[in-house]
PLY file of the C-alpha trace (Angstrom):
ply
format ascii 1.0
element vertex 331
property float x
property float y
property float z
element edge 330
property int vertex1
property int vertex2
end_header
0.00 0.00 0.00
2.81 2.37 0.91
4.63 1.49 -2.29
1.56 2.37 -4.39
1.18 5.66 -2.54
4.81 6.55 -3.18
4.47 5.61 -6.85
1.38 7.83 -7.19
3.23 10.73 -5.59
6.24 10.21 -7.86
3.88 10.21 -10.85
2.35 13.50 -9.72
5.79 15.03 -9.22
6.78 13.97 -12.74
3.53 15.34 -14.20
4.02 18.73 -12.55
7.71 18.82 -13.55
6.78 18.15 -17.18
4.03 20.78 -17.04
6.54 23.32 -15.74
9.07 22.40 -18.42
6.37 22.67 -21.09
5.28 26.09 -19.83
8.87 27.34 -19.98
9.22 26.12 -23.56
6.13 28.03 -24.75
8.38 30.71 -26.26
5.77 31.56 -28.89
4.25 33.76 -26.18
7.33 35.97 -26.46
6.61 36.58 -30.14
2.97 37.36 -29.36
3.88 39.89 -26.65
6.54 41.49 -28.86
3.94 41.81 -31.61
1.47 43.42 -29.20
3.93 45.85 -27.60
6.68 47.74 -29.39
8.26 48.55 -26.01
8.66 44.84 -25.27
10.20 44.33 -28.71
12.67 47.21 -28.25
13.81 46.16 -24.76
14.16 42.50 -25.79
16.09 43.55 -28.86
18.42 45.65 -26.71
19.12 42.61 -24.52
19.96 40.57 -27.61
22.18 43.33 -28.99
24.21 43.88 -25.80
24.39 40.37 -24.37
24.30 38.40 -27.60
25.92 40.35 -30.38
28.40 42.42 -28.34
29.17 40.27 -25.28
29.06 36.77 -26.81
30.44 38.17 -30.06
33.46 39.49 -28.15
34.05 36.06 -26.61
33.84 34.48 -30.06
36.32 37.01 -31.45
38.66 36.38 -28.53
38.67 32.60 -28.93
38.65 32.44 -32.74
40.76 35.46 -33.74
42.71 37.13 -30.93
44.02 34.02 -29.14
45.16 32.24 -32.37
46.81 35.49 -33.55
48.73 35.87 -30.29
49.78 32.22 -30.43
51.06 32.81 -33.97
52.93 36.02 -33.10
54.15 34.78 -29.70
54.53 31.00 -30.15
55.17 28.62 -27.29
56.63 25.78 -29.36
60.08 25.61 -31.00
58.60 23.99 -34.12
56.84 27.28 -34.89
60.08 29.25 -35.15
61.62 29.78 -38.59
65.08 29.46 -37.10
65.98 26.86 -34.51
68.54 29.29 -33.12
65.65 31.07 -31.39
65.11 27.98 -29.24
68.62 28.29 -27.87
67.38 31.18 -25.72
65.76 29.22 -22.90
63.88 32.15 -21.46
62.36 33.30 -24.76
59.44 30.86 -24.71
58.70 31.74 -21.09
58.80 35.45 -21.97
56.41 34.89 -24.89
54.08 32.89 -22.67
54.14 35.63 -20.00
53.56 38.36 -22.58
50.69 36.46 -24.19
49.09 35.89 -20.77
49.49 39.58 -19.89
47.89 40.75 -23.14
44.93 38.43 -22.62
44.45 39.65 -19.06
44.64 43.23 -20.31
41.87 42.43 -22.78
39.73 40.99 -19.97
40.36 43.93 -17.61
39.79 46.67 -20.18
36.89 45.11 -22.10
35.25 41.93 -20.77
34.91 42.75 -17.08
33.65 46.34 -17.62
31.24 45.04 -20.26
30.09 42.30 -17.87
29.44 44.81 -15.06
27.72 47.23 -17.45
25.47 44.45 -18.77
24.72 43.19 -15.27
23.64 46.61 -14.02
21.74 47.69 -17.12
19.92 44.38 -17.59
18.98 43.67 -13.96
18.09 47.19 -12.84
16.38 48.53 -15.97
15.74 46.20 -18.90
14.36 43.10 -17.17
11.96 45.21 -15.10
10.81 47.09 -18.19
10.36 43.87 -20.17
8.24 42.34 -17.42
6.21 45.54 -16.92
5.50 46.10 -20.61
4.86 42.39 -21.19
2.43 42.27 -18.27
0.58 45.33 -19.58
0.41 43.84 -23.08
-0.94 40.55 -21.77
-3.56 42.28 -19.63
-4.59 44.73 -22.34
-4.81 42.34 -25.26
-6.49 39.32 -23.68
-9.90 38.93 -22.15
-9.92 38.16 -18.46
-10.53 34.46 -17.93
-12.77 34.03 -14.84
-10.96 30.82 -13.89
-7.56 32.46 -14.20
-8.77 35.45 -12.22
-10.05 33.12 -9.50
-6.77 31.23 -9.26
-4.75 34.46 -9.14
-7.03 35.82 -6.43
-6.02 32.91 -4.19
-2.47 34.22 -4.34
-3.30 37.86 -3.79
-3.49 39.20 -0.27
-6.99 40.32 0.69
-6.79 40.14 4.46
-3.96 42.59 5.07
-4.99 45.48 2.84
-5.13 47.83 5.79
-1.47 47.14 6.53
-0.49 48.60 3.14
-1.88 52.04 3.91
0.24 54.94 5.07
3.87 55.03 6.13
3.62 51.67 7.88
2.59 50.01 4.63
5.51 51.60 2.81
7.91 50.34 5.47
6.47 46.84 5.25
6.96 46.94 1.48
10.57 48.06 1.90
11.12 45.35 4.50
9.77 42.71 2.14
12.03 43.91 -0.67
15.10 43.79 1.59
14.06 40.33 2.79
13.52 39.11 -0.77
16.97 40.29 -1.89
18.61 38.69 1.14
16.67 35.47 0.71
17.64 34.97 -2.93
21.25 36.05 -2.36
21.68 33.50 0.42
19.85 30.89 -1.64
22.28 31.50 -4.53
25.23 30.99 -2.18
23.54 27.84 -0.91
23.17 26.57 -4.49
26.86 27.24 -5.17
27.97 25.50 -1.98
25.99 22.31 -2.57
27.81 22.00 -5.89
30.86 20.85 -3.92
29.02 17.93 -2.34
30.56 14.68 -3.63
28.59 12.65 -6.20
25.27 14.50 -5.87
26.67 18.04 -5.84
26.18 18.83 -9.52
22.60 17.51 -9.55
21.70 19.44 -6.38
23.29 22.59 -7.82
21.21 22.22 -10.98
18.00 21.68 -8.96
18.52 24.68 -6.68
19.47 26.94 -9.58
16.35 25.76 -11.44
14.21 26.81 -8.49
16.02 30.11 -8.15
15.62 31.13 -11.79
12.00 29.98 -11.85
11.32 32.16 -8.82
13.09 35.10 -10.46
10.97 34.68 -13.60
7.65 34.59 -11.75
8.59 37.23 -9.19
8.10 40.00 -11.77
4.57 38.80 -12.50
3.72 38.40 -8.81
5.06 41.87 -8.03
2.92 43.40 -10.75
-0.08 41.37 -9.56
0.52 42.62 -6.00
0.95 39.14 -4.54
2.40 39.29 -1.03
5.77 37.73 -0.38
4.53 35.10 2.06
1.88 34.02 -0.49
4.53 33.69 -3.20
6.78 31.54 -1.05
3.90 29.33 0.06
2.69 28.84 -3.51
6.22 28.21 -4.78
7.14 25.66 -2.10
3.78 23.89 -2.40
4.31 23.44 -6.16
8.05 22.83 -6.12
7.97 20.17 -8.86
6.33 22.52 -11.36
8.86 25.28 -10.74
11.78 22.85 -10.87
10.59 21.95 -14.35
10.07 25.56 -15.36
13.56 26.58 -14.26
15.37 23.66 -15.90
15.65 25.14 -19.44
17.03 28.36 -17.93
19.89 26.53 -16.21
20.93 24.08 -18.95
23.76 26.38 -20.22
25.46 26.04 -16.80
26.19 22.39 -17.60
28.05 22.97 -20.84
29.74 26.39 -20.97
32.28 28.50 -19.12
31.00 31.11 -16.61
31.31 34.08 -19.00
29.64 32.26 -21.89
26.97 30.98 -19.51
26.23 34.52 -18.34
25.92 35.77 -21.92
23.53 32.96 -22.92
21.42 33.27 -19.78
21.27 37.06 -20.15
19.65 36.45 -23.54
17.35 33.65 -22.41
16.24 35.12 -19.08
14.02 37.92 -20.49
12.38 35.35 -22.77
11.48 33.17 -19.78
10.32 36.24 -17.84
7.89 37.01 -20.67
6.83 33.37 -20.82
6.14 33.40 -17.08
4.31 36.73 -17.35
1.86 35.33 -19.90
1.82 31.76 -18.58
-1.13 29.84 -17.21
0.83 28.31 -14.34
-1.86 28.92 -11.72
-4.55 27.30 -13.90
-2.38 24.31 -14.80
-1.44 23.65 -11.18
-4.98 24.17 -9.91
-6.47 21.80 -12.50
-4.16 18.98 -11.42
-4.73 19.65 -7.74
-8.49 19.48 -8.25
-8.05 16.03 -9.78
-5.85 14.83 -6.94
-7.84 16.42 -4.11
-6.03 16.31 -0.77
-3.53 13.74 -2.06
-1.32 16.18 -3.94
2.41 16.50 -3.46
3.55 17.90 -0.14
5.18 21.24 0.48
9.00 21.27 0.44
10.72 23.96 2.58
13.01 25.07 -0.25
13.89 28.40 1.35
14.09 27.17 4.98
17.84 27.71 5.41
17.86 30.98 3.45
14.81 32.19 5.38
16.39 31.45 8.76
19.63 33.27 7.87
17.75 36.18 6.26
15.60 36.75 9.34
18.70 36.65 11.52
20.33 39.33 9.37
17.14 41.41 9.36
17.00 41.27 13.15
20.08 43.50 13.22
18.58 46.10 10.88
16.49 49.04 12.20
13.36 48.21 10.20
10.18 49.43 11.86
7.75 46.73 10.69
10.20 43.90 11.29
7.88 42.14 13.75
5.08 42.16 11.22
7.45 40.94 8.51
8.61 38.11 10.76
5.00 37.25 11.53
4.22 36.99 7.79
7.02 34.50 7.29
0 1
1 2
2 3
3 4
4 5
5 6
6 7
7 8
8 9
9 10
10 11
11 12
12 13
13 14
14 15
15 16
16 17
17 18
18 19
19 20
20 21
21 22
22 23
23 24
24 25
25 26
26 27
27 28
28 29
29 30
30 31
31 32
32 33
33 34
34 35
35 36
36 37
37 38
38 39
39 40
40 41
41 42
42 43
43 44
44 45
45 46
46 47
47 48
48 49
49 50
50 51
51 52
52 53
53 54
54 55
55 56
56 57
57 58
58 59
59 60
60 61
61 62
62 63
63 64
64 65
65 66
66 67
67 68
68 69
69 70
70 71
71 72
72 73
73 74
74 75
75 76
76 77
77 78
78 79
79 80
80 81
81 82
82 83
83 84
84 85
85 86
86 87
87 88
88 89
89 90
90 91
91 92
92 93
93 94
94 95
95 96
96 97
97 98
98 99
99 100
100 101
101 102
102 103
103 104
104 105
105 106
106 107
107 108
108 109
109 110
110 111
111 112
112 113
113 114
114 115
115 116
116 117
117 118
118 119
119 120
120 121
121 122
122 123
123 124
124 125
125 126
126 127
127 128
128 129
129 130
130 131
131 132
132 133
133 134
134 135
135 136
136 137
137 138
138 139
139 140
140 141
141 142
142 143
143 144
144 145
145 146
146 147
147 148
148 149
149 150
150 151
151 152
152 153
153 154
154 155
155 156
156 157
157 158
158 159
159 160
160 161
161 162
162 163
163 164
164 165
165 166
166 167
167 168
168 169
169 170
170 171
171 172
172 173
173 174
174 175
175 176
176 177
177 178
178 179
179 180
180 181
181 182
182 183
183 184
184 185
185 186
186 187
187 188
188 189
189 190
190 191
191 192
192 193
193 194
194 195
195 196
196 197
197 198
198 199
199 200
200 201
201 202
202 203
203 204
204 205
205 206
206 207
207 208
208 209
209 210
210 211
211 212
212 213
213 214
214 215
215 216
216 217
217 218
218 219
219 220
220 221
221 222
222 223
223 224
224 225
225 226
226 227
227 228
228 229
229 230
230 231
231 232
232 233
233 234
234 235
235 236
236 237
237 238
238 239
239 240
240 241
241 242
242 243
243 244
244 245
245 246
246 247
247 248
248 249
249 250
250 251
251 252
252 253
253 254
254 255
255 256
256 257
257 258
258 259
259 260
260 261
261 262
262 263
263 264
264 265
265 266
266 267
267 268
268 269
269 270
270 271
271 272
272 273
273 274
274 275
275 276
276 277
277 278
278 279
279 280
280 281
281 282
282 283
283 284
284 285
285 286
286 287
287 288
288 289
289 290
290 291
291 292
292 293
293 294
294 295
295 296
296 297
297 298
298 299
299 300
300 301
301 302
302 303
303 304
304 305
305 306
306 307
307 308
308 309
309 310
310 311
311 312
312 313
313 314
314 315
315 316
316 317
317 318
318 319
319 320
320 321
321 322
322 323
323 324
324 325
325 326
326 327
327 328
328 329
329 330
């Protein structure tokens, strides 16, 4: 009996994971939103231009043109010299190797790292927010409100604490939630990096935690714009962990195959696409339809953010935030 119950639960986990993966791959929604809103098209195009054409293009130029040229001009093998007399100078090859290394580092310091920081700031602070905002507006403006979808979204939205949002106290609670959210995801990212060093299972655990993190990032824009409270988001996310693990998986696949810089460039291109997909997704409806079929026998809640939450609240306890007690109560 227990074996059958476990098999049913594993089947439900797999179904939700596949549903999440399928929702993430519905990239045709990006084309629809770009067609509906020129602002979405422009911002998405800017992300492609900076992170794809310029950033990844620079890496391609480095690996395919600059590095081979330096290796030709400053060889590290005697067979590449026209005269074997050059090899008689023992320190020449070491000097060439040092010079080649120095020129490459100069290229990184003067071009790649500034470009990386510029892209990181511009994309995360401005472009991704604009893409989500314009995409959300286009989705709301151009589609009729589905009563079922509206009902499922209303279960996420906070209706009992509206009075807490009024006045200065409400502003302070909002600021406290934003600080908490940043801390939570920062600590969770560190947690995902650390588990990568666990023997045998480290890489799989790293992939799983990063999948959750990027899925949360993608949906956080939509939930912010829908005015869903932080505690509701976390509860919904942890209660449907299999779905969001599936949704985040396509976002994290580049981590498995590319170097950190190339991975950043690829993910900086893909991330706004998945943000738009999440913005116009039917995740709440899909999850609710399966849960209605399963009744009370759905998958259990997994405390994904338990460690990050505990550390975040400890850090927040040292900050002079007025509504901290209320924030702690919400968690």
